[in-house]
C-alpha positions as CSV (number, residue, x, y, z in Angstrom):
1,M,31.0,-37.9,-24.5
2,P,29.1,-35.9,-27.2
3,E,25.7,-36.9,-28.2
4,P,25.7,-40.1,-30.3
5,W,24.7,-38.4,-33.6
6,A,26.8,-35.3,-33.4
7,G,29.3,-34.8,-36.2
8,R,28.0,-37.7,-38.3
9,G,27.3,-37.1,-42.0
10,H,23.9,-37.6,-43.6
11,A,24.8,-40.9,-45.3
12,R,26.1,-42.3,-42.1
13,L,23.0,-41.4,-40.1
14,A,20.8,-42.9,-42.8
15,E,22.8,-46.1,-42.5
16,L,22.5,-46.2,-38.8
17,V,18.8,-45.9,-38.8
18,R,18.5,-48.9,-41.2
19,E,20.8,-50.8,-38.9
20,L,18.8,-50.0,-35.8
21,L,15.6,-51.2,-37.6
22,M,17.4,-54.5,-38.5
23,T,18.8,-55.1,-35.0
24,G,15.4,-54.4,-33.5
25,H,13.9,-57.1,-35.6
26,L,16.6,-59.6,-34.4
27,I,15.5,-59.2,-30.7
28,D,13.1,-62.0,-31.1
29,R,15.8,-64.2,-32.6
30,A,17.8,-63.5,-29.5
31,G,15.0,-64.2,-27.0
32,M,12.5,-66.7,-28.3
33,P,14.9,-69.7,-28.5
34,H,15.3,-69.5,-24.7
35,L,11.6,-70.0,-24.2
36,I,11.2,-73.2,-26.1
37,G,12.5,-75.4,-23.3
38,R,10.5,-73.6,-20.7
39,F,7.1,-73.1,-22.4
40,G,7.2,-75.1,-25.6
41,R,6.2,-73.8,-29.0
42,A,2.7,-72.7,-27.9
43,G,4.0,-70.8,-24.9
44,M,6.6,-69.1,-27.0
45,A,3.9,-68.0,-29.3
46,E,1.9,-66.6,-26.4
47,V,4.9,-64.5,-25.3
48,A,5.4,-63.2,-28.9
49,I,1.8,-62.2,-29.1
50,D,2.0,-60.4,-25.8
51,E,5.2,-58.5,-26.6
52,W,4.1,-57.2,-30.1
53,M,0.6,-56.4,-28.9
54,A,2.1,-54.4,-26.1
55,A,4.8,-52.5,-27.9
56,S,3.7,-51.9,-31.5
57,P,0.6,-49.7,-30.7
58,I,2.8,-47.5,-28.5
59,Y,5.7,-46.9,-30.8
60,T,3.5,-46.7,-33.9
61,K,1.8,-43.6,-32.5
62,R,5.1,-42.1,-31.5
63,L,6.5,-42.4,-35.0
64,Q,3.4,-40.9,-36.5
65,R,3.8,-37.9,-34.3
66,L,7.5,-37.6,-35.1
67,L,7.0,-37.6,-38.8
68,G,3.7,-35.7,-38.9
69,F,1.5,-38.3,-40.6
70,E,-1.2,-38.9,-38.0
71,G,-4.7,-39.8,-39.1
72,D,-7.0,-42.7,-39.3
73,T,-6.6,-44.0,-42.9
74,V,-5.0,-47.0,-44.6
75,E,-2.2,-44.8,-45.8
76,V,-1.3,-43.9,-42.3
77,I,-1.2,-47.6,-41.3
78,F,1.1,-48.4,-44.1
79,K,3.5,-45.5,-43.4
80,G,3.7,-46.5,-39.8
81,M,4.7,-50.1,-40.8
82,Q,7.7,-48.7,-42.7
83,F,9.3,-47.6,-39.4
84,D,8.5,-50.6,-37.4
85,I,11.3,-52.9,-36.1
86,G,8.9,-55.8,-36.9
87,A,9.4,-54.9,-40.6
88,P,12.9,-53.7,-41.4
89,P,13.2,-52.5,-44.9
90,E,14.3,-55.0,-47.6
91,F,14.6,-57.9,-45.1
92,L,10.8,-57.7,-45.1
93,D,10.2,-56.2,-48.5
94,F,6.6,-54.9,-48.1
95,R,4.9,-53.6,-51.3
96,Y,2.0,-51.3,-50.5
97,E,-1.1,-50.3,-52.6
98,V,-3.4,-47.6,-51.3
99,H,-6.8,-47.9,-53.0
100,D,-8.6,-45.2,-51.0
101,D,-8.7,-44.0,-47.4
102,R,-10.5,-47.2,-46.3
103,H,-8.9,-49.9,-48.5
104,G,-5.5,-51.1,-49.4
105,R,-3.4,-54.1,-50.0
106,F,0.2,-55.2,-49.3
107,H,2.4,-58.2,-50.1
108,L,5.8,-59.3,-49.2
109,A,8.1,-59.8,-52.2
110,H,10.6,-61.2,-49.7
111,C,10.2,-62.1,-46.1
112,G,13.4,-62.7,-44.3
113,A,11.5,-63.9,-41.2
114,L,9.9,-66.7,-43.3
115,M,13.4,-67.6,-44.7
116,D,14.5,-68.1,-41.0
117,V,11.5,-70.2,-40.0
118,E,10.7,-72.3,-43.1
119,P,13.6,-74.7,-42.4
120,M,12.1,-75.4,-39.0
121,G,9.0,-77.0,-40.6
122,E,5.4,-76.1,-41.3
123,D,4.3,-76.1,-37.6
124,Y,6.7,-73.2,-36.8
125,V,5.6,-71.4,-40.1
126,T,2.0,-71.7,-39.0
127,V,2.7,-70.3,-35.6
128,M,4.5,-67.3,-37.0
129,C,2.3,-66.5,-40.0
130,H,-1.1,-67.4,-38.4
131,T,-1.1,-67.7,-34.6
132,I,1.1,-64.6,-34.1
133,E,0.3,-62.4,-37.0
134,D,-3.5,-62.5,-36.8
135,P,-3.7,-60.6,-33.5
136,T,-0.5,-58.6,-33.8
137,F,-1.3,-57.1,-37.3
138,D,-4.6,-55.9,-35.9
139,A,-3.0,-54.5,-32.8
140,T,-0.6,-52.5,-34.8
141,A,-3.4,-51.2,-37.1
142,T,-5.5,-50.3,-34.0
143,A,-3.1,-47.6,-33.1
144,T,-4.3,-45.8,-36.3
145,N,-7.9,-46.9,-36.5
146,P,-9.7,-49.4,-34.2
147,R,-12.0,-50.4,-37.1
148,A,-9.1,-51.5,-39.3
149,Q,-9.0,-55.2,-40.3
150,V,-5.9,-56.8,-41.7
151,R,-6.8,-60.0,-43.5
152,P,-4.8,-62.6,-45.6
153,V,-5.3,-63.2,-49.3
154,H,-2.7,-66.0,-49.0
155,R,0.1,-66.7,-46.6
156,P,2.5,-69.5,-45.7
157,P,3.0,-72.4,-45.5
158,R,3.7,-71.8,-49.1
159,L,1.9,-73.9,-51.8
160,P,3.7,-74.4,-54.0
161,A,6.8,-74.4,-52.0
162,D,8.4,-71.5,-54.0
163,R,5.3,-69.4,-54.1
164,S,6.0,-65.7,-54.6
165,P,5.1,-63.2,-53.3
166,H,5.5,-64.8,-49.9
167,C,2.2,-63.5,-48.6
168,E,-0.5,-61.0,-49.5
169,W,-3.0,-59.1,-47.2
170,T,-5.8,-56.6,-47.5
171,V,-6.5,-53.8,-45.1
172,T,-10.0,-52.6,-44.8
173,I,-11.4,-49.9,-42.5
174,D,-15.1,-50.8,-41.9
175,P,-17.0,-47.9,-40.2
176,G,-19.7,-50.4,-39.3
177,A,-17.4,-52.9,-37.6
178,A,-17.1,-53.1,-33.8
179,P,-13.9,-51.2,-32.8
180,L,-11.1,-53.3,-31.4
181,A,-10.1,-52.4,-27.8
182,V,-6.6,-51.2,-27.0
183,P,-4.7,-54.4,-26.2
184,H,-4.4,-54.9,-22.4
185,Q,-0.8,-55.6,-23.0
186,A,-0.3,-52.1,-24.4
187,E,-2.2,-50.6,-21.5
188,R,0.2,-52.1,-19.1
189,L,3.3,-51.2,-21.0
190,A,2.0,-47.6,-21.5
191,A,2.5,-47.1,-17.7
192,S,6.3,-47.6,-18.0
193,R,8.8,-44.8,-18.1
194,A,9.9,-46.0,-21.6
195,A,6.4,-45.4,-23.0
196,R,6.1,-42.1,-21.3
197,L,9.4,-40.7,-22.5
198,P,9.1,-37.4,-24.3
199,L,9.2,-37.7,-28.1
200,A,12.7,-37.5,-29.5
201,T,13.7,-34.1,-30.6
202,R,15.7,-33.0,-33.7
203,P,19.2,-31.9,-32.6
204,G,19.8,-28.2,-33.4
205,D,23.5,-28.9,-34.3
206,L,22.5,-31.1,-37.3
207,P,21.3,-29.9,-40.7
208,A,17.5,-29.7,-40.9
209,T,17.2,-28.7,-44.6
210,N,19.1,-31.5,-46.3
211,G,16.0,-33.7,-46.5
212,D,12.4,-34.0,-45.4
213,D,11.2,-33.7,-41.8
214,A,7.7,-35.0,-42.5
215,Y,6.2,-37.9,-44.4
216,D,3.6,-35.9,-46.2
217,G,3.7,-37.5,-49.6
218,P,2.2,-40.8,-50.8
219,V,3.4,-44.1,-49.5
220,D,6.7,-45.1,-51.1
221,S,7.3,-48.9,-51.1
222,D,11.0,-48.2,-51.9
223,L,11.4,-45.6,-49.2
224,V,15.0,-45.0,-48.1
225,T,16.2,-43.4,-44.9
226,E,18.3,-40.9,-46.9
227,R,15.0,-39.1,-47.7
228,W,15.0,-37.5,-44.2
229,S,17.1,-34.6,-43.0
230,S,20.1,-35.2,-40.7
231,A,18.2,-33.8,-37.8
232,T,15.2,-35.9,-38.4
233,L,17.4,-39.0,-38.9
234,A,18.9,-38.4,-35.4
235,A,15.4,-38.2,-33.9
236,L,14.4,-41.3,-35.8
237,A,17.4,-43.2,-34.5
238,D,16.4,-42.4,-31.0
239,E,12.9,-43.5,-31.5
240,V,13.9,-46.8,-33.2
241,A,16.2,-47.5,-30.3
242,L,13.3,-46.8,-27.9
243,Q,11.2,-49.3,-29.9
244,Q,13.8,-51.9,-28.9
245,H,13.5,-51.1,-25.2
246,L,9.7,-51.2,-25.4
247,L,9.8,-54.6,-27.2
248,S,12.3,-56.1,-24.9
249,R,10.4,-54.9,-21.8
250,A,7.1,-56.3,-23.2
251,F,8.9,-59.6,-23.8
252,L,10.3,-59.7,-20.3
253,L,7.0,-58.7,-18.6
254,S,5.3,-61.5,-20.4
255,V,8.0,-64.0,-19.4
256,A,7.8,-62.7,-15.8
257,D,4.1,-63.4,-15.7
258,R,5.0,-67.0,-16.2
259,V,8.3,-67.6,-14.3
260,G,8.6,-64.6,-11.9
261,A,12.2,-63.6,-11.0
262,E,13.6,-66.1,-13.5
263,A,12.7,-63.6,-16.2
264,A,16.0,-61.8,-15.4
265,E,17.9,-64.9,-16.5
266,V,16.0,-65.0,-19.8
267,G,16.6,-61.3,-20.2
268,V,20.3,-61.6,-19.8
269,A,20.4,-64.4,-22.4
270,Q,18.4,-62.3,-24.8
271,L,20.5,-59.2,-24.3
272,T,23.7,-61.1,-24.6
273,G,22.7,-62.4,-28.0
274,I,21.4,-59.1,-29.4
275,A,24.2,-57.1,-27.9
276,G,26.8,-59.1,-29.8
277,V,25.0,-59.2,-33.1
278,A,24.1,-55.5,-33.0
279,A,27.7,-54.6,-32.2
280,K,28.9,-56.6,-35.2
281,R,26.4,-55.0,-37.6
282,L,27.0,-51.5,-36.3
283,G,30.8,-52.0,-36.4
284,A,30.6,-53.0,-40.0
285,A,28.3,-50.1,-40.9
286,L,30.6,-47.6,-39.2
287,G,33.8,-49.3,-40.6
288,V,35.4,-49.3,-37.2
289,G,38.8,-50.9,-36.5
290,R,39.2,-53.9,-34.3
291,D,40.6,-51.8,-31.5
292,L,39.5,-49.8,-28.4
293,A,38.6,-46.8,-30.6
294,G,36.3,-49.1,-32.5
295,V,34.7,-50.4,-29.3
296,A,34.1,-46.8,-28.2
297,E,32.5,-45.9,-31.5
298,V,30.1,-48.8,-31.3
299,L,29.2,-48.2,-27.7
300,A,28.2,-44.7,-28.6
301,V,25.5,-45.9,-31.0
302,H,24.5,-49.3,-29.5
303,P,20.7,-49.7,-28.8
304,L,21.5,-51.0,-25.3
305,L,22.7,-47.5,-24.4
306,L,20.1,-45.4,-26.4
307,P,18.3,-43.1,-26.4
308,R,20.2,-41.0,-23.9
309,A,17.0,-39.7,-22.5
310,Y,16.2,-43.2,-21.3
311,V,19.7,-44.6,-20.7
312,A,22.2,-42.1,-19.1
313,A,25.4,-43.7,-20.5
314,A,28.8,-42.1,-20.9
315,V,31.8,-43.5,-22.8
316,T,35.2,-42.0,-22.0
317,V,38.3,-42.8,-24.1
318,E,41.6,-42.7,-22.3
319,A,45.1,-43.8,-23.2
320,G,44.9,-47.6,-23.4
321,A,41.4,-47.9,-22.0
322,V,37.7,-47.1,-22.6
323,E,35.4,-46.6,-19.7
324,L,31.6,-47.0,-19.7
325,A,29.4,-45.6,-17.0
326,I,25.6,-45.9,-16.6
327,R,24.1,-43.4,-14.3
328,D,20.7,-43.2,-12.6
329,C,18.1,-42.8,-15.4
330,P,14.6,-43.8,-16.4
331,A,15.8,-47.2,-17.6
332,L,17.1,-48.0,-14.1
333,A,13.9,-46.7,-12.5
334,E,11.3,-49.0,-13.9
335,D,9.7,-50.6,-10.8
336,D,10.3,-54.2,-12.0
337,G,13.9,-53.9,-13.1
338,L,13.1,-55.6,-16.4
339,T,15.1,-53.4,-18.8
340,W,18.4,-54.0,-20.6
341,P,20.4,-51.5,-18.6
342,A,19.0,-52.7,-15.3
343,L,19.9,-56.3,-16.2
344,L,23.4,-55.2,-17.1
345,V,23.9,-53.1,-14.0
346,G,22.2,-55.4,-11.5
347,H,22.6,-59.0,-12.8
348,D,25.4,-59.9,-15.3
349,D,28.2,-58.4,-17.3
350,R,27.9,-61.0,-20.1
351,P,26.0,-58.8,-22.5
352,L,28.7,-56.1,-22.3
353,H,31.4,-58.8,-22.9
354,A,29.5,-60.0,-25.9
355,L,29.2,-56.4,-27.3
356,V,32.9,-55.6,-26.8
357,H,34.2,-58.9,-28.0
358,A,32.2,-58.6,-31.2
359,I,34.6,-55.7,-32.1
360,L,37.7,-56.6,-30.2
361,P,37.9,-60.3,-29.1
362,T,41.1,-59.7,-27.0
363,A,39.6,-57.0,-24.9
364,Q,39.2,-57.4,-21.2
365,V,36.1,-56.0,-19.5
366,R,36.2,-55.3,-15.8
367,R,33.6,-53.7,-13.5
368,I,35.2,-51.0,-11.4
369,E,34.0,-48.9,-8.5
370,A,31.0,-46.7,-9.4
371,V,31.7,-43.1,-8.4
372,G,30.3,-39.7,-9.3
373,G,26.7,-40.6,-9.4
374,A,27.2,-43.7,-11.6
375,A,25.2,-46.8,-11.0
376,A,27.9,-48.9,-12.5
377,R,31.2,-48.5,-14.4
378,W,33.3,-50.7,-16.5
379,R,36.9,-50.4,-17.8
380,I,37.8,-52.0,-21.1
381,T,41.4,-52.6,-22.0
382,D,43.4,-54.6,-24.6
383,P,46.4,-56.1,-22.8
384,P,49.3,-57.2,-24.9
385,G,49.3,-60.9,-25.6
386,A,45.7,-61.4,-24.5
387,E,43.9,-64.4,-26.0
388,A,40.8,-63.9,-28.0
389,A,37.6,-64.7,-26.2
390,P,35.3,-67.2,-27.8
391,Q,32.0,-65.9,-29.1
392,A,29.1,-66.2,-26.7
393,D,26.8,-69.1,-27.5
394,E,23.9,-66.6,-27.3
395,V,25.4,-64.6,-30.1
396,T,25.9,-67.7,-32.2
397,L,22.3,-68.6,-31.7
398,V,21.1,-65.3,-33.1
399,E,23.3,-65.7,-36.1
400,F,21.2,-68.6,-37.3
401,S,18.9,-65.9,-38.6
402,T,19.6,-64.7,-42.1
403,G,19.1,-61.2,-40.7
404,A,22.4,-61.3,-38.8
405,A,24.4,-61.0,-42.1
406,F,21.7,-59.3,-44.2
407,G,23.0,-56.5,-46.5
408,F,20.9,-53.5,-47.5
409,T,21.1,-52.5,-51.2
410,R,18.6,-49.6,-51.5
411,R,20.2,-46.3,-50.7
412,G,19.4,-42.7,-51.6
């Protein structure tokens, strides 16, 4: 199978990067509901803090290097936030003001995450907007400058109930402040193969002159992905997909600290939910048909199977069938087995069923003998007269988020 980005036009690549940022944000909507019964609201918050403090400092530095805006200023912090799956564009509509290298401010004109949580009551809003955000905002900023301090001007619960903007924060770099340590969660995750993967490269077969390759101008609150060249968009897509693996690994490591081997069960539930919702969004963005060809197209760009440097996946289209093979690769070599591909290969086919049925509900997915160096292989067919499979409950659970059906409006 060709590389996932080969032959795709500039506009399509820009759309796919937006979609990957959005599906990355929905990972928590897929995972956190499965923790409430096990750990309660407080335990769920502890896992959320662990995962974001682990993953965000690592992928923040990777994106800075990719787009050439490394440094230690407020501007660098803000630019990094614009490529973070924790803040997909428009769904979390950040507005940035850089006052100088050490001072800045941002507010959220719209916060889709708040729209999801507000109906659950003030206790859940406080957990998200206070308990979780206080340490995790600082952890993300620490990747740029350990003396950065992100502090609220106001934030939810909203008073009055329709207050806008939804929240407002200042960012100050205080040279006299004690530097924050690298989060211990990030230090552990940094040892993983995902974190040590070489930085994504710009494919030589995609145009490199039809857009920027570096973020060397001022912060643009209305930034659109069309700004970047096709080659840079392909590299961005790979890095955003890797963000998802880092976040899900951080989530599962934290869960495993609490329940041991049962973390795999939670991981399969999380992956099943996000696999189906991501497939729906990607299928709509690509305009695929509800057929095997559409399934193959979505498999080629699904974050479960990206980036190819981490997940060695191959999709083969034959007459009347699609085959997926996952071969030995870094994602299968993590010592703890807590990766999406390892869960699919070693534990349960449900995530692949959810992915495929999001495009073609009548498809049949069957694991077949793994040959030719593959760790696992599946054959996907669409038998005549087959009944449509019901949507997995895990997918329906994610669709309670307004992000599942969110539509982007800003395009270049």
